[in-house]
N, C-alpha and C positions, 0 to 999 in steps of 0.2 A: 895838735899838728894841723887839723883841718882848718883852723882859723888862719893859718898862713896862706891857705889857698883861697878861701872865700871871704876873709875878713870877719866882721862881727855880725854880718847880715844873716839872721837865722833862716830867712826864706831861701837864700842861696844854699845854705848848708843842707837844707832838706833836699836839694836837687843833686847832691853829691852821693852817688851810690857807694854804700859802705857795707862790708861783710865782716863777720867775726869767725875765725877759724881755730881749730884745735891743733895740737901738736902732731896730729896724723894727717894734716892738710885737708880736713873735712870742714865744710861750712856748718856752723852751729847757729848762726843768726844773721839776718839781713835787715836793713832799714827798708822803708816802703819804696824808695827810688830803686834800690838794688833789686827788689822783688819785681818791679815793673820791667827791668832790663833783663834779668836772668831767670825769672820764674821762681817756682818753689824749689830752691836749690839746696835746702838743708840736707846734709848727709852726703852731698856730692863734693868732689875734690875741688879746691879753689883754683888750681892751675888749669883744670879742664873747663870749669865754668867761666872763669874770667877771661882766659886767654886761648882756650882751645888746645892747650898743650897736652901731650900724652905723658909728660914727665914733669917733675917738680921744677919750679922756676930756676932754682940754683943750677940745675943741670942744663938749663938753656942759656946760662950766662946772665941771668937777671937776679938782682938782690932779693933775698927771701928772708922775712923777719923770723920765720920758724927755724930755718937752717942756720942763719947767721946771727940770730938773737940781736938784731939791730933795729933801730928806728930811723926813718928818714923820708925825704921827698925827692923824687927824681923825675926826669922827663924821659919817656920812652916812645919808640915808634914801632908800630905794627900795621901791616897791610896798608901802607901809605897814609896812616893816620897817626897823629901825635897825641899823647896822653900825659897828664900830670898824675903821678902815682904817689900816694902816701901810704906808709905802713909802720907798724910798730907793735910792741908788746903791751897787753893790757895788765892792769894791776890785779889780775886774777890768774892763778897758776895755770900755765899751759894754754893760755888763750892769746890770740893775736888779732889785729884788725888790719884791714886793707881798703883803700878807697881809690877809685879810678875816675878821672874826669877827662872826657874827650875835648881837646882844645884846638882841633884842626880847623883853621880858617874861621874862627869865631872871635868876636870882640868881647863878649861877656857870656858867662854861663847862662844867665837867665834868658837873654834874647835868643840864644841858640835853641831853646826848647819850648818856649812859651809864645803863644799868640797874644799880642798886647791888648786887643780889644776884648776878647772873650775870657782871657785868663786861662784858657785850656792849653794843652800841648799843641804845637804847630804840626804842619804836615810832615816836615822833615823828621821830627821825633817819632810821629806815628808810623811812618814807613820804616824807620829803623827798628821800632818796637815790633812791628808786624814781621819784619824779616827775622828777628830773633825768636819770635813766637813760632814762626814756621819751622825754624831750625829745631826748637824744642820738640815740636810735633814730629818732625822727621826722625830725630834721634831717639826720643824717649816716649813718644806717643802721647804727649800732653795736649789735650784738645783745647780749642778756643773757638769762640763765636765772634761775629763781626756785624755791627749795624752801620749802615750807610744812611745818614739822616739829612734830609733836605728841607729847608724852610720854604713853605708854600708861598708863592706870590711876593717874595721879598723885593723883587725889582719894582713891582707895582706899588708896594708900600713906600719905597724910596722915592719913586716918581711922584706919588700923590701927597705924601706926608713929609717928605724930606729925609735926608740921610741920618739926622739925629734920631728920629723915630726908628728908622731901620736899625741903627746901632743898638737902641734899647731892646729891640726884638732879639738881636743876637745875644746881648748880655743876659736877658731873662732866660732864654733857652739854655745858655751856658750854665746858669745857676741851677736849673733843673738837672742838667747832666752831672754837675758837681755833687749835688745833694742826693741824687737817687742811685748812685753807683757805689760799688765797694771800693775799698782802698787799693785793691789789686787791679782794678779796671783802669783803662786809659781812655780818656775822652779828648778828642782833638778837633780843632777847626781845620778842615781839609781844604776848603776853598772859601769863596765869599759867602755862600749860603749853604755850604756842605760841611757835614761833621762826620767823623768816624768815632765809633765806640767799640773798643776792643775788650772782650770779656774772656780772660784766661780761665782755663779749667772749667769751661761752661759748655754744655750741650745745647742743642737747638731748643729744647723744651724750656730750660731755664732762661735762655735768651728771649723767648716769647714773653715770659713773666717780666723780665727786665724792660722790654719794649712797652708793655702795658703800663708799668709804673711811670715810665717817662711820659707817655701820652697823657696819662691822668694828671701829672704834674703840670704839663703844658696847658691843659684845660683850665687850670686855676690861675694862670697868669692874667693879671689885670692891666690892660693897656687900652688906649683909645682905638686900637685896631685889632681885629681878630687874628690870632696866631694859631696856625696848624703846621704840622710837619708830615712828610711822607717818609716812611722808614722801610728800608730793605734789610732783611736779616738772613744770615747764613752761618754755616760753621765750616771748619776746615774738613776736607774730604781726602780720601786716599788718592784719588785721581789728580789732585792739585799738584802742580809742578813748582809753584812759587806762591808767595803771598799775593801777587798780583791777580792770580786766578780767583782768590777769595774776594778781593776788592771788586773785580769785574762782576762777579755773581751777585754780590750785595747791591752793586750799582744798578744792575738789570732789575733786581727785585724792587728797588726803590722807584724806578721809573714805571713799573707795573702798578705800584701803589698810587703813584701820581696820576697815571692815566685812568685809574679806576675811581677818580673823584677826589683825590688828595685827602690828607688827614687820616691815612690808613697805614697799616703795616702789611707788607708782603713778605712771606717766608719762602726762602729757596732751600729746600732740603737737598736738592742737587740741581743740575742744569735744566732738568725736565720737570721736576716735581716742585711747582710753585703754587702757593695759595695765599689768600688774604685772610687775616684774622679780624674779627669785629670786636672793637673795644666796647665791652658791656659792663654793667654793674657787677663788681666782684671778680672780674677777670676777663678772659678773652674767649671768643667763640669762633670756630672756623666758618668761613663763608663758602 
């Protein structure tokens, strides 16, 4: 049934969030895209996780493969957004699958979530994922950390060496982000020289280790121009009122790293407790 939505392009199929549920409406498996959208949702009810309902879908007037024992594809609208929804029974006793693709005001699935130059997720997807992550934190206490990454001197590189070289810098950095993160993490190009890295179920200490791995990967990039980045790292806090508070705090930490000589990581444990970490052999040291 998924082929009817995305054709035979396997890359697009990977972008379709899909879950497997049992006869009791509990999620038993998710693909990587669904994990990025809904977090570690195994054991939670599908109608609550996917749609925010307090009752099963059939009680809300929506077709349900578990209740109706049917398969199909339909278009549904929720919260001013339109989705293509597919669902059906698996050839395993008592198991069902469901997929949901947001098609609101988009031309293609791929262009709606990916940045064409870097191959990372785009700002729109990152902010949507941050909002969902913040909801998971507010409802279930699932923590997450955030890195705000800025390429140092990219404008000077573009002006001196040309935009082709500048694009190569972005591509090489993006490769580091893709290869040094977990499958559950979300790396996005947030702006021209700005990137966000969202780390679900990660505290600040584990975030520091991830930042060190990324910095060491960048050190190994071989180009005719030197490449460094400044990183601001923080985690979600009880006093945060929305995901934008986390982004602002990480952004502030990044600018402190940049003003401190660039090529550094600044950690914001909260709005007042900020410190630099020195990238050293074998790990990081506080400055």
